N, C-alpha and C positions, 0 to 999 in steps of 0.2 A: 661192687656192682658196676657193670659196664653197660653203657647205653649206646646204641647206634640208630641211625635213621637213614636207611638206604633202600634202594629198589631191589626187590627179589628178582631172580632170574626169570620166573614165570611171567609171561607177557601180560597176564590179566590180574595178577595180585601184586600189591605193593606193600613192602614192610614199613609200617608206621612206627612200631616200637620193638625194641629187642632188649631184654634184660637177662643178665646172668645172676641167678640167686647166689648170695654169699655162702661161704663155707659154714657160717654160723646160723643160716636160715632155719628157723623152726617151722614145722609143718603148718601151712597156712593155705586156706582156700585161694584158688587162683583169682577169683573175682575180688577178694579182699586185697590180695597181693597187688593187683594192678591198680586198685583204687589208691593204694599207698604211694604208687610210683608214677602215676599218670595224672598230671594236673587237670582239673575239671572233669575227671571221669566219675560217673555214677555207677552204682552197682547194677542198675537196670541196663545201662548201655553195655557194660562189660558182659552181662549175662546174655544179652541179645547177640553180641559178637560171638560168644562161645556157642550159642545155639546155631548160629550160621556157619560154624566150623572155622571161624577166623581167629581163634585163640589156640596157638600151638605151643606145646611143651616138648622140647627135644624133637621137633619136626613132626609131632603127632597131634592132631586136633583133640582137644580135651573138653570135658564139660566144666561148667562153672564151679562145681564142687571138688574139682581135682585139687589135691593137696601138694603145694609146691615144696620141693625138697632142696637141700644144699646142691649148688652147682647146676640146677635145672636151667635150661635156656628157654625163656618165655618170650613168645613173639605174638604180635598182633598184626594180621595182614588183612587188607581191605581191597576192594575192587577199584579203587581210584587212587591216584597219586597223592601223597601228602600235600595238604593245601599250602604249607610253607614254601613249597617249590614254585608256587604260582605268584610271582611278584607283579604287582600292579602299581603304576605310578599314580600318586594322589596329590592333589593341590593342598598340602598341609603347611600352615604357617611355620616357619623355622626362625629361631632367633640366631642369626648369623653374626658371630663375633668378628670373624676375619675370613676373607676369601681372596684367592688369586687363581692363576691358571693351574696350580699344582695341588693346593690343599684348601680345605675349608674347615673352620673351627665353629662348632655350634654349641649353644648352651641349652641342653635338653631339660625340659620341665619334668617334674615328678609326675608319674602316671603315664608317661609315654614309653612304650616298649621300643627297644633299639631296632630289632629286626623281627620279621614275621616268624611265628612258631606256633606250636599247638595252642589253640584257643585265642590267638592274637594274629589274625591273618591280614588285618588292615589297620590303618591309622598309626603305623609305626614310623620311626625316624627314617628307615630305609625307603618306605613308600614315598615319603616326602622328598628324600634325596634324589631318587631316580626321576621324579617329576622336575626337580630344580636343575639337575645336571644330567645331560645325556651321556650314555656310554661310560658309566662308572666302571672301573676295573673290579673284578671279584677276587675275594680271598680264597683260601683253600677250602672254605666251607660254602663257597658260592654266595657269599654275602657282599653285595656291592659296596665298595668304598671303605669297609670297616677294617681297622687295624687293632681296635680295642673296643670295649663296650662297658656300659654301666647298667645296673639293674633298673627295672621299670620304675620303682618308687624312689630311686636315687636321682637327685637333680645334679646338673652341672655340665662340665666341659668335655667335649669329645672332638678329636681331630679325625677328619675323613680324607682319604686319598682320592685325588681326581684323575691320576694317571697311573699306569703300571709301574713306572719308575718310582713314583712317590709311595705307592703301595709297598714295594720291596724295601725302599729306604726306611720308611717309618716302621715297618714290621721288624726290621733288624734292630732299630733303636729300642723298641719295646722288648725284644728278645735279649738284647745286650744290657738292658736296664739303664740306659743312658737318658731316658725321659725323666721328667719331673712331674710327680702327681701328688698333690696335697688335698686331703679331704678334711672337712669339719664334721664331727660326729658328736651328738649328745648321747651319753651313755648313763645307765643306771649306776648309782652308788658313787662314793667318794674314792677316787683313785689316789692312793697314798703317795706314790712317786710323782715327782714333777715331770719326769719323762722316762721313757723306757723302750724296750724292744719286745715284741711278741713273736716268738718263732715256733713253728710246728707245722708239720705236713698237713695240707688240706686236701680232702677227698670227699666224694659223695658219701653221705651218711648211709650206713649199712641198714638203718631202720626206716629212713624216710628219704626217698629220692629227691624231694624238693628242698632238702637241707644239705649243707656241707658240714663236715665235722673235722675236728683237729685230731691228728694222730701223732702225738709227741714222740713216739718211739721211732717214727720214720719208716715203718714197714708197710705203709699204705699212703696213698695220696701223693701230692707234689709239694716240694719244698716251698715254704712261704714265710716271708718276713715283713712285719709291720712295725715301723717306728712311730712312737706317739709322744706328744707333748701336751701337758695340761694347760689350757687357756683360761679356764674359769671354773671355779667350784661353786655350785649352786645348791647347797644343802644336800639333797638326796640324789642329785644328778651332777655330772661333770661334762663340761665342754672340752673336747680334745681335738688337736690337729693330728692327722695321721699322714705319714709319708710312706708310700708303698715302695718297697724294694723289689717285690714281685707282684704279679697281677693275677691272682687266682680268683675263680668264681666265688663271690660272697666273702672275700678274704677278710675285710674289716669286720663284717657282721659275725663271721664264725670265730675269728680270733678274740674279739672282745667278749663274746659269750663264753669262750673257753676260759678266760681269766676272771669270770664272774661279773662282768660289766656289760650285759646285753644292751644293744642300742635301744634307746627310748622309742617306744611304740613300734618295734619291729615284730610284727605279728607272726611272721614265719618262725622266728627264733624265740618267741615267748616274751618279747619286750612290751607287748600290749597288756601284760598283767602288771599290777602294782607291786614291783619287786622290792622297793625300799620305802621307808617312811613310817608314819604313825598309824595307829589303828582307828583314829578318829574319823567319823563320817565326813566332817568338813574337809579333811585332807584328801579322802577318796574322791570327793566331788571336784576338788581342785585338779587332781590328776586326770579325771575323766574330761574335764574342760580342756586341759592341755592336749589330750588325745584328739578331741574334736578340732582344736585349732591346728594341730599337726597330725592329720589322718594317714600317716605313713612313717616309715623309719626315718629317724633324724640323721640323715647322711647326705652330704653335698660335696660334689667334686669341684672344689673351689679354684685350684690352680693347676694349670697344665703347661708344661714346657717341653719343647722338642727342637731339634736342629732342622731347619728348613732343608728339604731334599735338594733344592737347586742352588740356593744362595749360600748355604752353609752357616747361616746366621742362627744363633740360638734364640728362639722366640718363646716368650712367657706370657700367658694370658691368665687373668684373674676374673672371677665372677662374683657378683654380690650375693650375700646370703639371701635365699629366697624368703618371701614374706611369711610363709607358714612357719619356718624354723625361727625367723627373727621374732615373730609374735609369741611363739612358745618360750623362747629364751627370756623375753620381757616378763612373761608371767612368772617364770622361775626366779628372776631377779627380784621382782616385787615380793614374792613369797619369802625369799631368803632375807630381805631387809626386814620384813614384818616379823619373821621368826626371831631375828636378833633383838628386835625391839621388845619382844615379849619376854626375853630372858631377863 
């Protein structure tokens, strides 16, 4: 599945989405197809777009009951430019860990989107950055200051470039894998090994555009490597430290699901189900309380290290475990102690 977000040559219509159906695509109504691959899309919205002639398959407008076939190119075109192209500065509080004339390091809270995109056009980190700093350089995707990113519901550290030189220098470091990135993750199940490596190409899921999948044969997706070390075993969950050798979209989330240890309360990947434990009602209530305490995937970008573009000094920053993850861990520690006492 390939996705693009570009302007159409027609002066009045703009391409908002473009998808190429996979070779294994089974016949599926185009309205259902787009609901699977466009976040926040409803069937009514897709049907209205089709009725207006804005849903095209292989450059031909189709009705909402058109059946998508393998390799079909499905496009959604509308009479206004994509809203993610309209960047607006907003006075958003930022937790700045470090700043000089070249770089800025921020600690992003869970729930904040890094850059504007479909369904999230304001309140993002980029909206706050362009208010805080004038004339931020843009990357190849026209995103001011960004050289890397983390998911909306992942908390933790990000470095932002304030100059063109810093942008190029930091981007090369991420490309050359010379940066240091350590994450803490709470995952379902007891990981038997004390440490290990997860390796497998990561690419967009062929069934659900909002997920990434692991393709171990290497015939699809991009090479991805995650090193992990067990920090704490808590009965039915495990706290791990993850070191990224590569930085693919949803890498940790996809890799750990692939080995059978989905991140705790990761709704998109099924971690919001009770995947391990007893069948007792009391246990289910305990897990539901943990979900309420930590209403997002248990993932935090704890450590970030990079070479300063100007001074050449290697800088390393650490952030505290956020309150929601810390509180959830305490619940599991208490549960683990009580479980041992009952034995």
